[in-house]
N, CA, C and O atoms as a GROMACS GRO file, in nm:
protein
  584
    1UNK      N    1   1.193  10.139   0.269
    1UNK     CA    2   1.236  10.123   0.132
    1UNK      C    3   1.114  10.096   0.045
    1UNK      O    4   1.025  10.019   0.082
    2UNK      N    5   1.112  10.159  -0.070
    2UNK     CA    6   1.012  10.129  -0.171
    2UNK      C    7   1.084  10.070  -0.291
    2UNK      O    8   1.197  10.107  -0.322
    3UNK      N    9   1.017   9.976  -0.360
    3UNK     CA   10   1.077   9.910  -0.475
    3UNK      C   11   0.969   9.884  -0.579
    3UNK      O   12   0.858   9.842  -0.546
    4UNK      N   13   1.003   9.909  -0.705
    4UNK     CA   14   0.917   9.875  -0.818
    4UNK      C   15   1.001   9.796  -0.917
    4UNK      O   16   1.119   9.826  -0.937
    5UNK      N   17   0.940   9.696  -0.979
    5UNK     CA   18   1.015   9.610  -1.070
    5UNK      C   19   0.941   9.594  -1.202
    5UNK      O   20   0.818   9.592  -1.206
    6UNK      N   21   1.018   9.582  -1.308
    6UNK     CA   22   0.964   9.543  -1.438
    6UNK      C   23   1.053   9.430  -1.488
    6UNK      O   24   1.140   9.381  -1.415
    7UNK      N   25   1.032   9.388  -1.609
    7UNK     CA   26   1.109   9.277  -1.663
    7UNK      C   27   1.259   9.308  -1.664
    7UNK      O   28   1.340   9.219  -1.638
    8UNK      N   29   1.296   9.433  -1.694
    8UNK     CA   30   1.438   9.466  -1.709
    8UNK      C   31   1.490   9.574  -1.615
    8UNK      O   32   1.606   9.614  -1.626
    9UNK      N   33   1.408   9.623  -1.523
    9UNK     CA   34   1.452   9.730  -1.433
    9UNK      C   35   1.398   9.708  -1.292
    9UNK      O   36   1.292   9.650  -1.271
   10UNK      N   37   1.476   9.757  -1.197
   10UNK     CA   38   1.432   9.766  -1.058
   10UNK      C   39   1.460   9.909  -1.014
   10UNK      O   40   1.571   9.960  -1.032
   11UNK      N   41   1.360   9.974  -0.957
   11UNK     CA   42   1.376  10.108  -0.902
   11UNK      C   43   1.355  10.099  -0.751
   11UNK      O   44   1.258  10.040  -0.704
   12UNK      N   45   1.448  10.158  -0.676
   12UNK     CA   46   1.444  10.150  -0.531
   12UNK      C   47   1.460  10.289  -0.470
   12UNK      O   48   1.529  10.375  -0.526
   13UNK      N   49   1.396  10.309  -0.356
   13UNK     CA   50   1.419  10.429  -0.276
   13UNK      C   51   1.449  10.385  -0.134
   13UNK      O   52   1.371  10.311  -0.073
   14UNK      N   53   1.561  10.430  -0.083
   14UNK     CA   54   1.600  10.401   0.055
   14UNK      C   55   1.586  10.530   0.135
   14UNK      O   56   1.617  10.638   0.086
   15UNK      N   57   1.538  10.518   0.257
   15UNK     CA   58   1.511  10.633   0.341
   15UNK      C   59   1.623  10.661   0.440
   15UNK      O   60   1.714  10.580   0.458
   16UNK      N   61   1.615  10.776   0.503
   16UNK     CA   62   1.714  10.825   0.597
   16UNK      C   63   1.752  10.719   0.702
   16UNK      O   64   1.666  10.653   0.760
   17UNK      N   65   1.882  10.705   0.722
   17UNK     CA   66   1.933  10.615   0.825
   17UNK      C   67   1.961  10.473   0.779
   17UNK      O   68   2.019  10.396   0.855
   18UNK      N   69   1.923  10.438   0.659
   18UNK     CA   70   1.943  10.301   0.608
   18UNK      C   71   2.091  10.277   0.580
   18UNK      O   72   2.158  10.362   0.522
   19UNK      N   73   2.142  10.161   0.619
   19UNK     CA   74   2.276  10.116   0.585
   19UNK      C   75   2.267  10.065   0.440
   19UNK      O   76   2.215   9.957   0.415
   20UNK      N   77   2.317  10.144   0.347
   20UNK     CA   78   2.287  10.127   0.205
   20UNK      C   79   2.322   9.990   0.147
   20UNK      O   80   2.234   9.922   0.095
   21UNK      N   81   2.446   9.949   0.153
   21UNK     CA   82   2.487   9.827   0.081
   21UNK      C   83   2.422   9.699   0.135
   21UNK      O   84   2.377   9.618   0.054
   22UNK      N   85   2.416   9.677   0.266
   22UNK     CA   86   2.344   9.557   0.313
   22UNK      C   87   2.196   9.560   0.276
   22UNK      O   88   2.138   9.456   0.244
   23UNK      N   89   2.134   9.679   0.281
   23UNK     CA   90   1.992   9.690   0.245
   23UNK      C   91   1.971   9.663   0.097
   23UNK      O   92   1.872   9.600   0.059
   24UNK      N   93   2.062   9.710   0.014
   24UNK     CA   94   2.054   9.684  -0.129
   24UNK      C   95   2.071   9.534  -0.156
   24UNK      O   96   1.997   9.476  -0.237
   25UNK      N   97   2.167   9.473  -0.090
   25UNK     CA   98   2.190   9.329  -0.107
   25UNK      C   99   2.065   9.249  -0.067
   25UNK      O  100   2.028   9.153  -0.136
   26UNK      N  101   2.001   9.288   0.042
   26UNK     CA  102   1.878   9.221   0.087
   26UNK      C  103   1.766   9.238  -0.016
   26UNK      O  104   1.693   9.142  -0.045
   27UNK      N  105   1.752   9.358  -0.070
   27UNK     CA  106   1.647   9.384  -0.170
   27UNK      C  107   1.670   9.300  -0.296
   27UNK      O  108   1.575   9.248  -0.353
   28UNK      N  109   1.794   9.287  -0.338
   28UNK     CA  110   1.826   9.207  -0.457
   28UNK      C  111   1.803   9.059  -0.430
   28UNK      O  112   1.756   8.986  -0.518
   29UNK      N  113   1.836   9.014  -0.310
   29UNK     CA  114   1.816   8.873  -0.274
   29UNK      C  115   1.667   8.837  -0.280
   29UNK      O  116   1.632   8.727  -0.321
   30UNK      N  117   1.581   8.928  -0.238
   30UNK     CA  118   1.436   8.904  -0.242
   30UNK      C  119   1.388   8.877  -0.384
   30UNK      O  120   1.295   8.800  -0.404
   31UNK      N  121   1.452   8.941  -0.482
   31UNK     CA  122   1.413   8.925  -0.623
   31UNK      C  123   1.505   8.826  -0.695
   31UNK      O  124   1.491   8.807  -0.816
   32UNK      N  125   1.598   8.765  -0.622
   32UNK     CA  126   1.694   8.670  -0.679
   32UNK      C  127   1.776   8.731  -0.793
   32UNK      O  128   1.803   8.665  -0.893
   33UNK      N  129   1.814   8.858  -0.776
   33UNK     CA  130   1.895   8.930  -0.875
   33UNK      C  131   2.042   8.908  -0.843
   33UNK      O  132   2.086   8.937  -0.732
   34UNK      N  133   2.118   8.858  -0.940
   34UNK     CA  134   2.261   8.840  -0.923
   34UNK      C  135   2.342   8.909  -1.032
   34UNK      O  136   2.465   8.904  -1.030
   35UNK      N  137   2.274   8.973  -1.128
   35UNK     CA  138   2.342   9.046  -1.234
   35UNK      C  139   2.262   9.171  -1.267
   35UNK      O  140   2.144   9.162  -1.303
   36UNK      N  141   2.327   9.288  -1.255
   36UNK     CA  142   2.259   9.414  -1.283
   36UNK      C  143   2.364   9.522  -1.305
   36UNK      O  144   2.481   9.508  -1.271
   37UNK      N  145   2.316   9.633  -1.365
   37UNK     CA  146   2.399   9.751  -1.389
   37UNK      C  147   2.327   9.870  -1.328
   37UNK      O  148   2.208   9.888  -1.351
   38UNK      N  149   2.399   9.952  -1.252
   38UNK     CA  150   2.340  10.074  -1.197
   38UNK      C  151   2.326  10.176  -1.308
   38UNK      O  152   2.425  10.220  -1.367
   39UNK      N  153   2.201  10.215  -1.337
   39UNK     CA  154   2.176  10.318  -1.439
   39UNK      C  155   2.181  10.457  -1.379
   39UNK      O  156   2.234  10.550  -1.440
   40UNK      N  157   2.124  10.472  -1.260
   40UNK     CA  158   2.116  10.602  -1.197
   40UNK      C  159   2.107  10.585  -1.046
   40UNK      O  160   2.031  10.502  -0.996
   41UNK      N  161   2.184  10.664  -0.975
   41UNK     CA  162   2.176  10.666  -0.830
   41UNK      C  163   2.200  10.808  -0.782
   41UNK      O  164   2.304  10.867  -0.809
   42UNK      N  165   2.102  10.863  -0.710
   42UNK     CA  166   2.115  10.999  -0.658
   42UNK      C  167   2.060  11.004  -0.516
   42UNK      O  168   1.985  10.916  -0.474
   43UNK      N  169   2.097  11.106  -0.444
   43UNK     CA  170   2.052  11.123  -0.306
   43UNK      C  171   2.166  11.177  -0.223
   43UNK      O  172   2.248  11.256  -0.271
   44UNK      N  173   2.172  11.134  -0.097
   44UNK     CA  174   2.278  11.180  -0.007
   44UNK      C  175   2.324  11.064   0.081
   44UNK      O  176   2.247  10.973   0.114
   45UNK      N  177   2.452  11.069   0.120
   45UNK     CA  178   2.509  10.971   0.212
   45UNK      C  179   2.584  11.044   0.324
   45UNK      O  180   2.632  11.155   0.306
   46UNK      N  181   2.592  10.978   0.439
   46UNK     CA  182   2.674  11.025   0.550
   46UNK      C  183   2.745  10.901   0.607
   46UNK      O  184   2.708  10.788   0.575
   47UNK      N  185   2.844  10.924   0.689
   47UNK     CA  186   2.919  10.812   0.748
   47UNK      C  187   2.956  10.709   0.641
   47UNK      O  188   2.935  10.588   0.659
   48UNK      N  189   3.010  10.758   0.531
   48UNK     CA  190   3.045  10.668   0.421
   48UNK      C  191   3.197  10.651   0.412
   48UNK      O  192   3.274  10.737   0.455
   49UNK      N  193   3.236  10.537   0.356
   49UNK     CA  194   3.377  10.506   0.337
   49UNK      C  195   3.400  10.478   0.189
   49UNK      O  196   3.334  10.393   0.129
   50UNK      N  197   3.496  10.551   0.132
   50UNK     CA  198   3.534  10.528  -0.008
   50UNK      C  199   3.682  10.493  -0.014
   50UNK      O  200   3.758  10.519   0.079
   51UNK      N  201   3.720  10.433  -0.125
   51UNK     CA  202   3.860  10.393  -0.139
   51UNK      C  203   3.912  10.412  -0.279
   51UNK      O  204   3.837  10.411  -0.377
   52UNK      N  205   4.043  10.428  -0.287
   52UNK     CA  206   4.115  10.435  -0.412
   52UNK      C  207   4.210  10.317  -0.414
   52UNK      O  208   4.286  10.296  -0.319
   53UNK      N  209   4.207  10.238  -0.522
   53UNK     CA  210   4.287  10.117  -0.529
   53UNK      C  211   4.426  10.148  -0.583
   53UNK      O  212   4.443  10.181  -0.700
   54UNK      N  213   4.525  10.136  -0.496
   54UNK     CA  214   4.664  10.159  -0.534
   54UNK      C  215   4.740  10.028  -0.546
   54UNK      O  216   4.680   9.921  -0.537
   55UNK      N  217   4.870  10.036  -0.565
   55UNK     CA  218   4.950   9.915  -0.584
   55UNK      C  219   4.953   9.822  -0.462
   55UNK      O  220   4.979   9.703  -0.475
   56UNK      N  221   4.926   9.877  -0.344
   56UNK     CA  222   4.927   9.796  -0.222
   56UNK      C  223   4.788   9.772  -0.165
   56UNK      O  224   4.773   9.741  -0.047
   57UNK      N  225   4.686   9.787  -0.249
   57UNK     CA  226   4.548   9.770  -0.203
   57UNK      C  227   4.477   9.903  -0.192
   57UNK      O  228   4.524  10.004  -0.244
   58UNK      N  229   4.365   9.902  -0.124
   58UNK     CA  230   4.283  10.022  -0.113
   58UNK      C  231   4.335  10.119  -0.007
   58UNK      O  232   4.370  10.079   0.104
   59UNK      N  233   4.338  10.245  -0.044
   59UNK     CA  234   4.355  10.355   0.052
   59UNK      C  235   4.213  10.402   0.080
   59UNK      O  236   4.143  10.446  -0.011
   60UNK      N  237   4.170  10.395   0.206
   60UNK     CA  238   4.031  10.424   0.241
   60UNK      C  239   4.022  10.551   0.325
   60UNK      O  240   4.113  10.587   0.398
   61UNK      N  241   3.907  10.618   0.310
   61UNK     CA  242   3.880  10.737   0.390
   61UNK      C  243   3.732  10.739   0.426
   61UNK      O  244   3.646  10.707   0.344
   62UNK      N  245   3.703  10.776   0.551
   62UNK     CA  246   3.566  10.786   0.601
   62UNK      C  247   3.526  10.933   0.607
   62UNK      O  248   3.603  11.018   0.653
   63UNK      N  249   3.404  10.962   0.561
   63UNK     CA  250   3.347  11.096   0.570
   63UNK      C  251   3.220  11.085   0.654
   63UNK      O  252   3.128  11.011   0.617
   64UNK      N  253   3.214  11.156   0.764
   64UNK     CA  254   3.098  11.148   0.853
   64UNK      C  255   2.988  11.244   0.813
   64UNK      O  256   2.870  11.211   0.828
   65UNK      N  257   3.023  11.360   0.762
   65UNK     CA  258   2.924  11.462   0.728
   65UNK      C  259   2.846  11.425   0.602
   65UNK      O  260   2.900  11.357   0.514
   66UNK      N  261   2.721  11.469   0.592
   66UNK     CA  262   2.640  11.440   0.472
   66UNK      C  263   2.704  11.498   0.345
   66UNK      O  264   2.756  11.609   0.345
   67UNK      N  265   2.696  11.421   0.240
   67UNK     CA  266   2.743  11.461   0.107
   67UNK      C  267   2.634  11.430   0.005
   67UNK      O  268   2.563  11.330   0.016
   68UNK      N  269   2.624  11.517  -0.094
   68UNK     CA  270   2.531  11.498  -0.204
   68UNK      C  271   2.591  11.396  -0.300
   68UNK      O  272   2.708  11.407  -0.339
   69UNK      N  273   2.512  11.297  -0.338
   69UNK     CA  274   2.558  11.195  -0.431
   69UNK      C  275   2.542  11.247  -0.573
   69UNK      O  276   2.430  11.269  -0.620
   70UNK      N  277   2.654  11.267  -0.641
   70UNK     CA  278   2.652  11.317  -0.778
   70UNK      C  279   2.640  11.204  -0.879
   70UNK      O  280   2.582  11.220  -0.987
   71UNK      N  281   2.697  11.089  -0.843
   71UNK     CA  282   2.697  10.976  -0.935
   71UNK      C  283   2.713  10.846  -0.856
   71UNK      O  284   2.790  10.839  -0.760
   72UNK      N  285   2.639  10.745  -0.896
   72UNK     CA  286   2.652  10.610  -0.841
   72UNK      C  287   2.654  10.516  -0.960
   72UNK      O  288   2.558  10.512  -1.038
   73UNK      N  289   2.761  10.442  -0.977
   73UNK     CA  290   2.770  10.348  -1.089
   73UNK      C  291   2.826  10.216  -1.038
   73UNK      O  292   2.882  10.209  -0.929
   74UNK      N  293   2.808  10.113  -1.118
   74UNK     CA  294   2.864   9.985  -1.080
   74UNK      C  295   2.782   9.869  -1.132
   74UNK      O  296   2.690   9.886  -1.212
   75UNK      N  297   2.819   9.752  -1.085
   75UNK     CA  298   2.754   9.629  -1.128
   75UNK      C  299   2.720   9.542  -1.009
   75UNK      O  300   2.777   9.555  -0.900
   76UNK      N  301   2.627   9.453  -1.032
   76UNK     CA  302   2.594   9.346  -0.938
   76UNK      C  303   2.641   9.218  -1.006
   76UNK      O  304   2.606   9.191  -1.121
   77UNK      N  305   2.721   9.139  -0.935
   77UNK     CA  306   2.784   9.019  -0.990
   77UNK      C  307   2.755   8.899  -0.901
   77UNK      O  308   2.716   8.915  -0.785
   78UNK      N  309   2.774   8.781  -0.955
   78UNK     CA  310   2.763   8.657  -0.878
   78UNK      C  311   2.903   8.605  -0.849
   78UNK      O  312   2.984   8.588  -0.941
   79UNK      N  313   2.932   8.580  -0.720
   79UNK     CA  314   3.060   8.523  -0.680
   79UNK      C  315   3.058   8.372  -0.707
   79UNK      O  316   2.951   8.314  -0.726
   80UNK      N  317   3.175   8.307  -0.708
   80UNK     CA  318   3.179   8.163  -0.735
   80UNK      C  319   3.088   8.080  -0.644
   80UNK      O  320   3.037   7.976  -0.686
   81UNK      N  321   3.068   8.125  -0.520
   81UNK     CA  322   2.981   8.050  -0.428
   81UNK      C  323   2.833   8.084  -0.447
   81UNK      O  324   2.748   8.035  -0.373
   82UNK      N  325   2.802   8.170  -0.547
   82UNK     CA  326   2.664   8.207  -0.575
   82UNK      C  327   2.618   8.332  -0.504
   82UNK      O  328   2.510   8.384  -0.533
   83UNK      N  329   2.697   8.383  -0.410
   83UNK     CA  330   2.660   8.503  -0.335
   83UNK      C  331   2.664   8.626  -0.425
   83UNK      O  332   2.737   8.631  -0.524
   84UNK      N  333   2.583   8.725  -0.388
   84UNK     CA  334   2.580   8.851  -0.462
   84UNK      C  335   2.697   8.939  -0.421
   84UNK      O  336   2.727   8.951  -0.302
   85UNK      N  337   2.762   8.999  -0.519
   85UNK     CA  338   2.872   9.093  -0.497
   85UNK      C  339   2.833   9.224  -0.563
   85UNK      O  340   2.810   9.229  -0.684
   86UNK      N  341   2.825   9.331  -0.484
   86UNK     CA  342   2.794   9.463  -0.537
   86UNK      C  343   2.925   9.539  -0.552
   86UNK      O  344   3.002   9.550  -0.456
   87UNK      N  345   2.951   9.592  -0.672
   87UNK     CA  346   3.074   9.666  -0.699
   87UNK      C  347   3.038   9.811  -0.732
   87UNK      O  348   3.026   9.848  -0.848
   88UNK      N  349   3.020   9.894  -0.626
   88UNK     CA  350   2.975  10.032  -0.647
   88UNK      C  351   3.088  10.136  -0.645
   88UNK      O  352   3.182  10.126  -0.565
   89UNK      N  353   3.077  10.234  -0.733
   89UNK     CA  354   3.165  10.350  -0.732
   89UNK      C  355   3.077  10.474  -0.722
   89UNK      O  356   2.967  10.478  -0.776
   90UNK      N  357   3.128  10.575  -0.651
   90UNK     CA  358   3.049  10.696  -0.628
   90UNK      C  359   3.133  10.821  -0.648
   90UNK      O  360   3.256  10.819  -0.641
   91UNK      N  361   3.063  10.929  -0.674
   91UNK     CA  362   3.119  11.063  -0.670
   91UNK      C  363   3.023  11.144  -0.585
   91UNK      O  364   2.903  11.147  -0.611
   92UNK      N  365   3.076  11.210  -0.481
   92UNK     CA  366   2.993  11.286  -0.387
   92UNK      C  367   3.054  11.425  -0.366
   92UNK      O  368   3.173  11.446  -0.387
   93UNK      N  369   2.968  11.518  -0.324
   93UNK     CA  370   3.012  11.654  -0.298
   93UNK      C  371   2.961  11.700  -0.163
   93UNK      O  372   2.844  11.681  -0.129
   94UNK      N  373   3.051  11.762  -0.085
   94UNK     CA  374   3.014  11.814   0.045
   94UNK      C  375   2.973  11.960   0.038
   94UNK      O  376   2.955  12.015  -0.071
   95UNK      N  377   2.958  12.020   0.153
   95UNK     CA  378   2.916  12.159   0.162
   95UNK      C  379   3.016  12.254   0.094
   95UNK      O  380   2.980  12.366   0.058
   96UNK      N  381   3.141  12.210   0.078
   96UNK     CA  382   3.243  12.290   0.012
   96UNK      C  383   3.240  12.276  -0.141
   96UNK      O  384   3.320  12.338  -0.210
   97UNK      N  385   3.148  12.194  -0.193
   97UNK     CA  386   3.130  12.168  -0.337
   97UNK      C  387   3.247  12.090  -0.399
   97UNK      O  388   3.252  12.076  -0.521
   98UNK      N  389   3.338  12.041  -0.318
   98UNK     CA  390   3.449  11.961  -0.369
   98UNK      C  391   3.400  11.818  -0.394
   98UNK      O  392   3.332  11.759  -0.311
   99UNK      N  393   3.436  11.765  -0.510
   99UNK     CA  394   3.397  11.628  -0.545
   99UNK      C  395   3.497  11.529  -0.487
   99UNK      O  396   3.618  11.550  -0.491
  100UNK      N  397   3.442  11.419  -0.433
  100UNK     CA  398   3.522  11.310  -0.380
  100UNK      C  399   3.464  11.182  -0.439
  100UNK      O  400   3.343  11.169  -0.455
  101UNK      N  401   3.551  11.089  -0.470
  101UNK     CA  402   3.496  10.967  -0.528
  101UNK      C  403   3.587  10.848  -0.512
  101UNK      O  404   3.703  10.860  -0.475
  102UNK      N  405   3.529  10.733  -0.542
  102UNK     CA  406   3.604  10.608  -0.537
  102UNK      C  407   3.509  10.492  -0.517
  102UNK      O  408   3.388  10.504  -0.533
  103UNK      N  409   3.568  10.379  -0.482
  103UNK     CA  410   3.490  10.258  -0.453
  103UNK      C  411   3.416  10.281  -0.321
  103UNK      O  412   3.476  10.324  -0.223
  104UNK      N  413   3.285  10.253  -0.319
  104UNK     CA  414   3.206  10.270  -0.198
  104UNK      C  415   3.210  10.142  -0.116
  104UNK      O  416   3.166  10.036  -0.163
  105UNK      N  417   3.262  10.150   0.007
  105UNK     CA  418   3.267  10.035   0.096
  105UNK      C  419   3.148  10.032   0.190
  105UNK      O  420   3.099   9.924   0.225
  106UNK      N  421   3.101  10.148   0.231
  106UNK     CA  422   2.983  10.154   0.317
  106UNK      C  423   2.930  10.296   0.316
  106UNK      O  424   3.001  10.391   0.283
  107UNK      N  425   2.803  10.310   0.353
  107UNK     CA  426   2.743  10.442   0.363
  107UNK      C  427   2.604  10.434   0.421
  107UNK      O  428   2.532  10.336   0.403
  108UNK      N  429   2.568  10.539   0.491
  108UNK     CA  430   2.435  10.551   0.551
  108UNK      C  431   2.357  10.656   0.473
  108UNK      O  432   2.408  10.765   0.445
  109UNK      N  433   2.235  10.623   0.438
  109UNK     CA  434   2.151  10.716   0.362
  109UNK      C  435   2.121  10.838   0.449
  109UNK      O  436   2.085  10.826   0.566
  110UNK      N  437   2.137  10.955   0.390
  110UNK     CA  438   2.100  11.081   0.453
  110UNK      C  439   1.984  11.139   0.372
  110UNK      O  440   2.001  11.170   0.254
  111UNK      N  441   1.870  11.153   0.430
  111UNK     CA  442   1.745  11.196   0.366
  111UNK      C  443   1.688  11.086   0.278
  111UNK      O  444   1.592  11.019   0.315
  112UNK      N  445   1.748  11.067   0.159
  112UNK     CA  446   1.695  10.968   0.066
  112UNK      C  447   1.804  10.923  -0.032
  112UNK      O  448   1.904  10.992  -0.051
  113UNK      N  449   1.783  10.808  -0.092
  113UNK     CA  450   1.872  10.756  -0.196
  113UNK      C  451   1.784  10.685  -0.299
  113UNK      O  452   1.709  10.594  -0.265
  114UNK      N  453   1.794  10.727  -0.424
  114UNK     CA  454   1.715  10.669  -0.534
  114UNK      C  455   1.808  10.594  -0.626
  114UNK      O  456   1.912  10.646  -0.666
  115UNK      N  457   1.772  10.471  -0.661
  115UNK     CA  458   1.856  10.388  -0.745
  115UNK      C  459   1.773  10.315  -0.849
  115UNK      O  460   1.668  10.258  -0.817
  116UNK      N  461   1.819  10.316  -0.973
  116UNK     CA  462   1.756  10.239  -1.081
  116UNK      C  463   1.861  10.144  -1.136
  116UNK      O  464   1.970  10.185  -1.175
  117UNK      N  465   1.826  10.016  -1.138
  117UNK     CA  466   1.914   9.910  -1.189
  117UNK      C  467   1.856   9.850  -1.316
  117UNK      O  468   1.736   9.828  -1.326
  118UNK      N  469   1.943   9.824  -1.412
  118UNK     CA  470   1.905   9.754  -1.534
  118UNK      C  471   1.941   9.607  -1.518
  118UNK      O  472   2.051   9.573  -1.474
  119UNK      N  473   1.848   9.519  -1.553
  119UNK     CA  474   1.870   9.375  -1.547
  119UNK      C  475   1.896   9.324  -1.689
  119UNK      O  476   1.804   9.320  -1.770
  120UNK      N  477   2.018   9.287  -1.720
  120UNK     CA  478   2.053   9.251  -1.857
  120UNK      C  479   1.994   9.116  -1.898
  120UNK      O  480   2.019   9.013  -1.836
  121UNK      N  481   1.915   9.119  -2.003
  121UNK     CA  482   1.857   8.995  -2.054
  121UNK      C  483   1.964   8.916  -2.130
  121UNK      O  484   2.036   8.972  -2.212
  122UNK      N  485   1.973   8.790  -2.101
  122UNK     CA  486   2.065   8.703  -2.174
  122UNK      C  487   2.209   8.710  -2.127
  122UNK      O  488   2.298   8.657  -2.194
  123UNK      N  489   2.234   8.774  -2.013
  123UNK     CA  490   2.371   8.783  -1.961
  123UNK      C  491   2.373   8.756  -1.812
  123UNK      O  492   2.277   8.782  -1.740
  124UNK      N  493   2.485   8.702  -1.768
  124UNK     CA  494   2.512   8.685  -1.626
  124UNK      C  495   2.648   8.747  -1.599
  124UNK      O  496   2.742   8.727  -1.677
  125UNK      N  497   2.660   8.820  -1.490
  125UNK     CA  498   2.787   8.879  -1.451
  125UNK      C  499   2.845   8.798  -1.336
  125UNK      O  500   2.779   8.774  -1.236
  126UNK      N  501   2.969   8.756  -1.352
  126UNK     CA  502   3.038   8.676  -1.251
  126UNK      C  503   3.155   8.756  -1.194
  126UNK      O  504   3.205   8.848  -1.259
  127UNK      N  505   3.197   8.720  -1.075
  127UNK     CA  506   3.317   8.771  -1.011
  127UNK      C  507   3.409   8.651  -1.001
  127UNK      O  508   3.383   8.561  -0.921
  128UNK      N  509   3.516   8.647  -1.081
  128UNK     CA  510   3.600   8.529  -1.092
  128UNK      C  511   3.748   8.566  -1.086
  128UNK      O  512   3.789   8.668  -1.140
  129UNK      N  513   3.827   8.482  -1.022
  129UNK     CA  514   3.972   8.499  -1.023
  129UNK      C  515   4.023   8.451  -1.158
  129UNK      O  516   4.004   8.336  -1.195
  130UNK      N  517   4.088   8.540  -1.229
  130UNK     CA  518   4.140   8.508  -1.362
  130UNK      C  519   4.285   8.460  -1.351
  130UNK      O  520   4.323   8.362  -1.414
  131UNK      N  521   4.364   8.532  -1.272
  131UNK     CA  522   4.504   8.494  -1.248
  131UNK      C  523   4.525   8.474  -1.098
  131UNK      O  524   4.486   8.557  -1.016
  132UNK      N  525   4.588   8.363  -1.065
  132UNK     CA  526   4.612   8.331  -0.924
  132UNK      C  527   4.687   8.445  -0.855
  132UNK      O  528   4.783   8.500  -0.909
  133UNK      N  529   4.642   8.479  -0.737
  133UNK     CA  530   4.704   8.585  -0.660
  133UNK      C  531   4.645   8.723  -0.685
  133UNK      O  532   4.675   8.817  -0.612
  134UNK      N  533   4.563   8.737  -0.788
  134UNK     CA  534   4.499   8.865  -0.818
  134UNK      C  535   4.356   8.863  -0.764
  134UNK      O  536   4.298   8.757  -0.744
  135UNK      N  537   4.299   8.982  -0.741
  135UNK     CA  538   4.159   8.985  -0.696
  135UNK      C  539   4.065   8.936  -0.805
  135UNK      O  540   4.097   8.939  -0.924
  136UNK      N  541   3.948   8.889  -0.762
  136UNK     CA  542   3.847   8.845  -0.859
  136UNK      C  543   3.806   8.963  -0.946
  136UNK      O  544   3.805   9.077  -0.901
  137UNK      N  545   3.773   8.934  -1.070
  137UNK     CA  546   3.737   9.039  -1.166
  137UNK      C  547   3.600   9.012  -1.228
  137UNK      O  548   3.545   8.902  -1.220
  138UNK      N  549   3.547   9.116  -1.289
  138UNK     CA  550   3.419   9.114  -1.359
  138UNK      C  551   3.432   9.028  -1.484
  138UNK      O  552   3.521   9.050  -1.567
  139UNK      N  553   3.342   8.928  -1.498
  139UNK     CA  554   3.341   8.841  -1.616
  139UNK      C  555   3.197   8.829  -1.665
  139UNK      O  556   3.118   8.757  -1.605
  140UNK      N  557   3.162   8.899  -1.775
  140UNK     CA  558   3.028   8.886  -1.829
  140UNK      C  559   3.018   8.758  -1.912
  140UNK      O  560   3.114   8.716  -1.976
  141UNK      N  561   2.900   8.696  -1.908
  141UNK     CA  562   2.880   8.571  -1.981
  141UNK      C  563   2.741   8.572  -2.045
  141UNK      O  564   2.642   8.606  -1.980
  142UNK      N  565   2.736   8.536  -2.171
  142UNK     CA  566   2.606   8.523  -2.239
  142UNK      C  567   2.540   8.393  -2.194
  142UNK      O  568   2.604   8.288  -2.186
  143UNK      N  569   2.411   8.402  -2.165
  143UNK     CA  570   2.336   8.281  -2.129
  143UNK      C  571   2.310   8.199  -2.254
  143UNK      O  572   2.301   8.254  -2.364
  144UNK      N  573   2.299   8.070  -2.238
  144UNK     CA  574   2.273   7.979  -2.351
  144UNK      C  575   2.148   8.025  -2.425
  144UNK      O  576   2.048   8.059  -2.363
  145UNK      N  577   2.154   8.026  -2.557
  145UNK     CA  578   2.039   8.060  -2.639
  145UNK      C  579   2.026   8.209  -2.667
  145UNK      O  580   1.930   8.252  -2.730
  146UNK      N  581   2.123   8.290  -2.620
  146UNK     CA  582   2.116   8.436  -2.643
  146UNK      C  583   2.233   8.484  -2.723
  146UNK      O  584   2.244   8.603  -2.752
   0.00000   0.00000   0.00000
């Protein structure tokens, strides 16, 4: 993995065979990043699992064959216990050119994966339960003095 950082951006490249989400979480932990927005993510994934959230929870599907990553979006949030929560969504295309997408639960980099994250100045993103019994949701918060 290669990484470059500036005041408001982190650019990362992950190489073939990397387990994407745990590796991304580790890279963010090294920089103590708990709030970010995915600006751009391109490359390829294989052995990935995506899901669609229905009324009874996620319907998940695993794709073993390599797919071209058309879009990677999402946020990095802080959970109530301080842990990092990555909320990624993807759109990918296989050899048939059909687009598939949803929440990314896991994926292995095929060839390469390039990601640029924006670090919002003056904001923190939290993952918080708003209504009892519902899943935690995205809650942006302005930092004091901003």
